[in-house]
C-alpha positions in Angstrom: 4.9 -4.2 13.9 1.4 -4.2 15.6 -1.6 -2.9 13.9 -1.5 0.1 16.0 2.5 1.2 15.1 1.3 0.6 11.8 -1.7 2.6 11.6 0.0 5.6 13.1 2.7 5.2 10.9 0.4 5.0 7.4 -1.5 7.8 8.9 1.9 9.4 8.3 2.9 8.7 5.4 -0.5 9.2 3.8 -0.8 12.6 4.9 2.6 13.4 3.5 1.6 12.1 0.0 -1.9 12.5 -0.9 -3.4 15.7 -1.4 -5.8 16.9 1.6 -5.5 13.6 3.6 -6.5 13.8 7.0 -5.6 10.3 8.2 -6.9 6.6 7.5 -9.6 4.6 9.4 -11.2 0.5 8.9 -7.2 -0.3 8.8 -8.1 -4.3 8.4 -5.2 -6.9 7.9 -6.3 -9.2 5.0 -5.7 -12.9 4.9 -3.3 -14.7 2.1 0.4 -14.0 0.9 3.2 -16.0 2.3 5.4 -13.8 2.9 4.2 -10.2 1.9 1.2 -8.1 4.1 -1.8 -6.6 2.6 -3.5 -4.2 4.5 -7.1 -3.0 4.1 -7.9 1.1 4.8 -10.4 4.0 4.0 -7.8 7.7 3.4 -9.8 10.2 5.2 -10.7 13.4 2.5 -12.9 16.6 2.4 -13.5 16.3 -0.8 -13.9 12.8 -1.0 -12.4 9.3 0.6 -10.6 6.6 -0.9 -10.7 3.1 -0.4 -6.8 1.8 -0.4 -4.8 -1.1 0.1 -1.3 -1.1 1.6 0.8 -4.3 0.2 4.2 -4.4 2.0 7.4 -7.0 3.2 7.2 -6.3 6.6 10.8 -4.8 8.1 13.3 -7.0 8.9 11.5 -9.8 6.6 14.7 -9.8 4.9 15.9 -9.3 1.5 14.0 -10.5 -2.1 14.8 -14.2 -3.6 16.8 -14.1 -6.4 13.7 -15.3 -8.4 11.8 -12.5 -7.1 11.5 -8.5 -8.7 10.9 -7.3 -5.4 7.6 -4.7 -4.7 8.8 -1.8 -5.9 9.3 -3.5 -9.6 5.7 -4.8 -8.5 4.3 -1.5 -8.5 5.9 0.1 -11.6 5.0 -2.9 -13.9 0.8 -1.7 -12.0 2.0 1.3 -12.8 2.4 0.9 -16.3 -0.3 -1.8 -16.7 -2.8 0.9 -15.5 -1.1 3.5 -17.5 -1.5 1.4 -20.5 -5.7 0.8 -19.7 -5.3 -2.6 -18.6 -7.2 -2.9 -16.0 -5.6 -2.6 -13.1 -5.4 -0.9 -9.3 -3.9 2.6 -9.5 -0.9 3.0 -7.6 -0.8 5.7 -5.6 2.4 5.5 -3.7 5.3 3.5 -3.6 6.7 3.6 0.2 10.4 5.2 1.6 12.0 5.0 4.0 10.7 8.1 5.6 6.8 6.3 5.5 9.0 3.5 8.2 6.5 1.0 7.0 9.4 -1.2 5.0 9.3 -1.9 1.4 5.6 -1.6 -0.4 3.0 0.2 -1.7 0.0 1.6 -1.7 -3.1 1.5 -4.7 -6.8 1.8 -4.7 -8.8 -0.8 -3.4 -10.6 -2.3 -5.9 -13.7 -4.8 -5.7 -14.2 -8.2 -6.4 -12.5 -11.4 -6.3 -8.7 -11.4 -6.5 
């Protein structure tokens, strides 16, 4: 999926689940990740923009290996860690089929080294 198609799908997704969202900007694919993609972007909202990260498995990539838990489980573990006070990005949305972006999730972007 080309970045223009990702931008369109991500915009529609964000407008659907993020209260007050009017669009996205500054979409950029980050380096790293052998099988998963990581995209940085900003959610535009009249009451304050949100710096975010999309972590996804591209459509058609294939199934999760038997040793991997999957991105939905990763998102849930991150959510639980965040809610328990562990320094962790806040998960904002777990992708669904309706998002047309593959398996993955959106989280707040945290500045710093990974």
